[in-house]
C-alpha positions in Angstrom: 7.3 11.5 11.6 6.7 7.8 11.1 3.9 6.2 9.1 2.2 5.3 12.4 1.7 9.0 13.2 -0.2 9.8 10.0 -4.0 10.3 10.2 -5.9 8.8 7.3 -9.4 7.6 6.9 -10.5 4.0 6.2 -12.2 3.1 2.9 -15.5 2.4 4.6 -15.3 5.5 6.9 -13.8 6.3 10.2 -10.0 6.4 10.9 -7.6 3.9 9.5 -5.6 4.2 12.7 -2.1 3.4 11.4 -0.8 3.4 15.0 -2.4 0.0 15.5 0.3 -1.4 13.2 3.2 -0.4 15.5 5.3 -3.5 16.0 4.2 -5.0 12.6 5.5 -4.8 9.1 3.2 -3.3 6.4 3.3 -3.1 2.6 1.6 0.1 1.6 0.4 0.1 -2.1 -1.4 2.8 -4.1 -4.1 0.7 -5.9 -6.5 1.1 -8.8 -9.3 -1.0 -10.1 -9.0 -0.3 -13.8 -5.3 -0.5 -14.4 -3.3 -3.1 -16.4 -1.5 -3.8 -13.0 -4.8 -4.4 -11.2 -4.2 -8.2 -11.2 -1.5 -7.5 -8.6 -4.4 -7.5 -6.1 -4.3 -11.3 -6.1 -0.6 -11.4 -5.1 -1.1 -8.7 -2.5 -3.9 -10.8 -0.9 -1.8 -13.9 -0.9 1.1 -12.0 0.8 -1.4 -10.7 3.3 -2.7 -14.2 4.1 0.7 -15.8 4.1 2.3 -13.4 6.6 -0.7 -12.1 8.7 0.0 -14.4 11.6 3.6 -13.2 11.7 2.9 -9.5 12.2 2.3 -8.3 8.6 -0.4 -6.6 6.7 -0.9 -5.1 3.3 -2.5 -1.6 3.2 -4.2 -0.6 0.0 -4.5 3.1 -0.8 -6.9 3.8 -3.6 -5.8 6.7 -5.9 -7.4 8.1 -9.1 -4.4 10.2 -10.2 -3.1 7.9 -13.0 -5.4 8.1 -16.0 -8.4 8.1 -13.7 -8.1 4.3 -13.2 -9.8 4.4 -9.8 -13.0 6.4 -10.4 -15.3 4.5 -8.1 -16.9 5.4 -4.8 -15.7 3.7 -1.6 -18.5 1.2 -1.8 -17.7 0.4 -5.5 -14.0 0.0 -4.7 -14.7 -2.3 -1.7 -17.1 -4.4 -3.8 -14.7 -4.7 -6.7 -11.8 -5.8 -4.5 -13.8 -8.3 -2.5 -15.7 -9.8 -5.4 -12.9 -9.9 -8.0 -9.8 -10.6 -5.8 -11.2 -11.7 -2.4 -9.3 -8.8 -0.8 -9.4 -9.0 3.0 -6.5 -6.6 3.7 -7.3 -3.1 5.0 -7.9 -0.2 2.6 -7.8 3.6 3.2 -9.9 6.3 1.8 -9.1 7.4 -1.8 -6.3 10.0 -1.7 -3.9 11.9 -3.9 -0.3 10.6 -3.8 1.4 13.4 -5.9 1.1 17.1 -6.4 -0.3 19.9 -4.2 -3.0 17.6 -2.8 -0.5 14.8 -1.8 -1.7 13.2 1.4 0.7 13.4 4.4 1.1 9.6 4.2 2.9 10.0 0.9 4.9 12.9 2.2 6.4 10.4 4.6 6.8 7.7 1.9 8.2 9.3 -1.2 11.7 10.3 0.0 12.5 6.5 0.1 14.5 5.2 -2.9 13.8 2.0 -4.8 16.5 -0.4 -6.1 17.0 1.8 -9.2 17.5 4.9 -7.0 14.1 6.5 -7.8 12.7 8.7 -5.0 10.1 11.4 -5.1 6.8 11.3 -6.9 4.8 8.0 -7.4 5.2 6.9 -11.0 2.1 4.8 -11.4 -0.4 2.6 -9.7 0.9 -0.3 -7.5 4.1 1.4 -6.3 4.9 -0.5 -3.0 6.5 0.7 0.3 7.6 -1.8 2.9 7.3 -0.4 6.4 9.2 -1.9 9.3 7.7 -2.5 12.8 9.1 1.0 13.8 7.0 2.8 11.2 9.9 3.6 9.0 10.2 2.8 5.3 12.6 -0.1 4.7 12.1 -0.7 1.0 10.4 0.8 -2.0 9.4 -1.2 -5.1 8.3 0.1 -8.5 4.8 -0.5 -9.9 5.8 -3.4 -12.2 7.5 -5.4 -9.4 5.2 -8.2 -8.7 4.0 -8.5 -5.0 5.2 -12.1 -4.7 8.6 -11.5 -6.5 11.7 -12.9 -4.7 12.9 -9.4 -3.8 9.6 -8.3 -2.2 9.2 -11.6 -0.3 12.8 -11.5 1.0 12.4 -7.9 2.1 9.1 -8.8 3.9 10.7 -11.7 5.7 13.6 -9.6 6.8 11.2 -6.8 8.1 8.9 -9.1 10.0 8.9 -8.5 13.8 11.2 -10.8 15.7 
């Protein structure tokens, strides 16, 4: 199963329709509004703006599993992201990324290994998965890896559709 086959809701309701990203690269990130890493939203938005016209999007996936750092409603999350960081990239419904309630999206993502060899459970907010145009995971980055770091930018540029 590819990421494009997974059904997940959009933050503001309705389906997120991941199939519409076929042929594009995506950076999927589990996000939280009250985390020490929350300022990464700014870098994620800049990446989204920088590469949107080249077939790329960021997809934010709110999750409240790490010290309850994303407690808000869909409306509160959307308002915070827009007002604080000017977020324009799409966001999904709030989900669980680990444990018995893990959303099927993360069943597809977590087998991928990051540069340190970690696979499996999400370690913290802002873990990043780069998805190629075919819907397969091409890279995984730990939570502390900044969105605009050289390694993330290089991977995005390599994954962009031809």
